[in-house]
N, C-alpha and C positions, 0 to 999 in steps of 0.2 A: 504493500500499499504505499503512494503516496502522502505523507503528507506533511513533516518535517525539513528543511534545507537540510541535506547531509551533502559530506565533501564529495560524493557522485555526480553531484549534481541535480540531485531529482528536486523536484518541482512539489513547494509548499504547499500546504491546504489555500487556499485562496480566500485571502479576506475581500470584506464590502469596498471599496475603494469610496473616499468623500466623496460627497456634491462636489467640491470643489477643482477636484482634478477626474469626476468624471461627469458632468451632468446630466448627460442624457441617462444615468442610472435613477439620480434624482428624481428626475423629471417624469411626469403622469406619461409620459408618451414613451418611457423609457421600456426594449425589448425585457420581454419576461425570463428569457433563461437569462440574460445578461443579470438582470436583477436576482435569481436564483445562484447564479453561479458568484454572483457578489458578497452574497448570504454566507457563502462558504462551502465547497465541497470535498468530498475524502476519492482519490483514485485510486484504484487496485491494479495491477497490473495483472495480466493473466497470460505473458509471453513470458516463454524462455528465451535465454538470452541464446545468443546462435555462436557458436563455436565449434572448431574443427573437433571431430572425435566424438559430436554430441550422439545422442541412439538413436536411430534409421530405423526406419521399413526395409529391409534387401532391397526391395522394388524400386528404389530410387535413388539418385545420381546421390551422390555424399557432397554434403556443404566443405566446400574449401575457399580460404583466403589469405591473397597474398598483399604485401606491400611492393607494389611495383617499382614509385617511385619514391625513393628515400631525400630524407630532408639531407642537404648538400648535395646532387647527382646534378641540380643545378642553384646555385643564387643567384640570385638579383644584384643589381649595382648597387642598390641599398642596403644588401645583406640580407636579406627577407629569400623562407626558403619554404616548400609546400612537399607537404608528400601526398602520395595517392593508392589507393586500393585497387585489387581486382577479385571481384567476389564469382563463384562458378559453383550453382546449386542447383538440385533438383527440387521444383515447387511445391513437393508435398515433405519436407523436411522441416523440421523445429515446426512450433505454431504455425498451422497453417490451414486455410481455408481449402474444401474442395469443391470447385466448379459444376456445372453440372455435365460438361464436357468430361468428367472423370472416368466416371463409368456406362458403361451400355450393356445391354444385356439382349441376346437375338441380334444383336445386328442393330442395335437401336436405343439411342441417347431418350433424354424427357422428350413429354410431347410424342414422343412417335417418331422422332427425327430419325433417320437414317443415316449412320456413321458414315457411310459413303459421300453422306452430299453434305455432309457436313464436313466432312475435312477434305480442306484443300492448301495447295501446296505446302504439306508440313505442320499448319496449324489448322485451332479449327474456329469457321466462320461461323457458328451457331453455339452458342452455348459458352464461350469463353469466361474466361476471367476478367475481360473487360466486361461480360453482361452483370457482375455480382456490384449492386448497387451499393454504395455506404450503409452500414445496418447504425442505423441510433434507434434503438427500440428498448421495450422492456426487459428485462434478463432476469430469471429465473434460476436458481442454484438449489437441484436435487443431492443432498449430502446421503449418497446412500449408505456408507459405512456410520455415520453418524445416526442413522437408523436403525441400523441394526448392529450396535451395540461396538464396534471394530473398528482398529488407526486403519485399516482398510480392508481392500477383498482380496480373496483369495486369491490366488494365480488360475486361469481359466474359468474364475465364476459365472454364471451367466445371470443378468440385471434385467428381473421379467416387470410384465405389465404390476406384477403386485409390489413387490420393489418399490416401482415407480410412485406407487400410491400411495405406500407403508410412507416412504420420506417430505410428500407434501402436507398429508394427513400431521404428521410429526410436527411439522413448520410452520402448520395454518399456513400453506402457501398455493393456493390456487390456479392452474395455467390458464391461461387466456388464449387467445387466436391471435397469429403475429409476436407471440412469443418466440425470446431465445431462451431457447433451456439447455443448462452446462450439467453434465451429469458428472457428480464427484467419485470415484471410487476410488481415490486416495494411491494414485499407484503415483505419482507424480512424486512421489517422498523418493520413487528410483529411480528418479530423470538421469541422477550421475553416477549408477549403476546399469550401464546401457546391456551389456548381455542380460541382465535378469528385468528392464526395462521392453526388451522386444519381448520377450516372452517367449521364445521359439520355443527351446523343454519345455516349461511349466504351462506355458498358457499364461492370456493375459485377459483383463475381467472389464465385460463390458455388457452392453447390451445385446439380446439375439433377435431371433425374426419378433420376435413377440411384445419385446419392448420397444423396437421400429413401428410395427404396426400400432400400438397405443401413440405412441406420439406423432404421429404421420396423424390418428383420431382427435388431437388436440387442435391439429391446424400450427403448427409452431412453423415459424419464419426460416429459423435453423437451429440443427442439435452440433450440443457442443460434448468434449470428453477430456479427460487428463492421459489419457491415454497416447496408445503411437498408432490406434485404427480404428477410433473410434466403438467400435463392438465387439463383442468377448471374440477372445482366441482361442481355441480348443491348446489341450498341451499335444506340444508335438505335431498340430495340424499347421504355423502358421497361417501365413494370406492364401493356404488355399479354396479358403469358401467364406466370401463373405454379405450373407444376405441383408443385414441391415443397409447396407449402402445403395446393395438395387431397389429396396422398398424405397430408403428417402430420398434419394436423390433421381433413381431412374422414377421410380412410380411414381412421385410425388413431389420432386421438385424442390425437397428441405435441401439444402447448404446442409454442411459439414463441417467445426472446427474441431482439431486433434491434436494433442499436445500440448494442454493445456495448463496454467498454474493454478489451482481453485483449491489449494490449503489455507488460508492465511480470509479468504471469503468463510469460507467454514469451521477454521476455529475463532472468527468474531461475532458465527452466527447470522452472515448478510446474506438473507435468502431473496430477496427482492431486492435490483437497482438499476441504473440507465445501461444497457449494453452499449461501446461504440466498439465499431469497426469500420475500418476503412480495406477493402485490398489493394494492393497494386493494381492496375489497370492492365496486366500482358496481356495483348492484342491474342486472344485464339491460343492460352495457356489451359493446361488443366486443371489449375489451380496456382495460389498464389501466399507468399510467406504475411501474416497478418502479427499484429500488437493488439490482439484487443484488452480495452478497458472495461472497467466495471466501475460505475460512476456514483456514489450517493452523498446526499447531503451531513454537513459537520455533524456531526453532535454537539 
């Protein structure tokens, strides 16, 4: 959570500006959102830092980062110098959002679009990442291990509709159409242990087909999780079958956000918030790196 100034440069809780410095906020015609910001907000960062060697799906290219221009490689006449970087990464590495072009079933994307028609010149002319509109919506956290009385879900645990309903009831949280629902399994605790986080041998907790259908029935706009593939990965099965992706992305056009950081929201009991996410508008891409935020009013 971003609350107080830190040496790393985190933004402080926003304080109400005085009428002298911001007359619009004090006037009758001020923007109501700016007025709310002026009253103070807390921002929870829901994205993992990107670093070489971080855990990732074996289906996608790894994240790499190189400083290709170093300070001193070129020095200006006044003594100034600049450094620059090169990034090479898959679009489904680290915290990211899946575009509707990411998954097909029987040769068709969401809405019945034929893959052969959507794919042109090595990229998607339909359902690419640039079509994901920035999200500024009501967000809901469903804390599954919190409802189960566990620190985190077991490897390969399938989160069922009963689990989802139980978490919502325990929190007294109601899902509404258009929400972004984030499902905590506690798996982010293992992010710095790549082998365990990927779960190739032991599996990864997450919703299965039944849970995905339940989410679709709530008519959510997007669904996120703190795991590598959103849905349950059975022990030893890896990414061989991903029914929740088919149900949510292909059948219902519901975006998926993966590898999120949900621990602090759960620890603070924050179950409803304003959810903010702006994907990179990479034309024709199947997904985009993202840094989602949960915003609440200051206590």
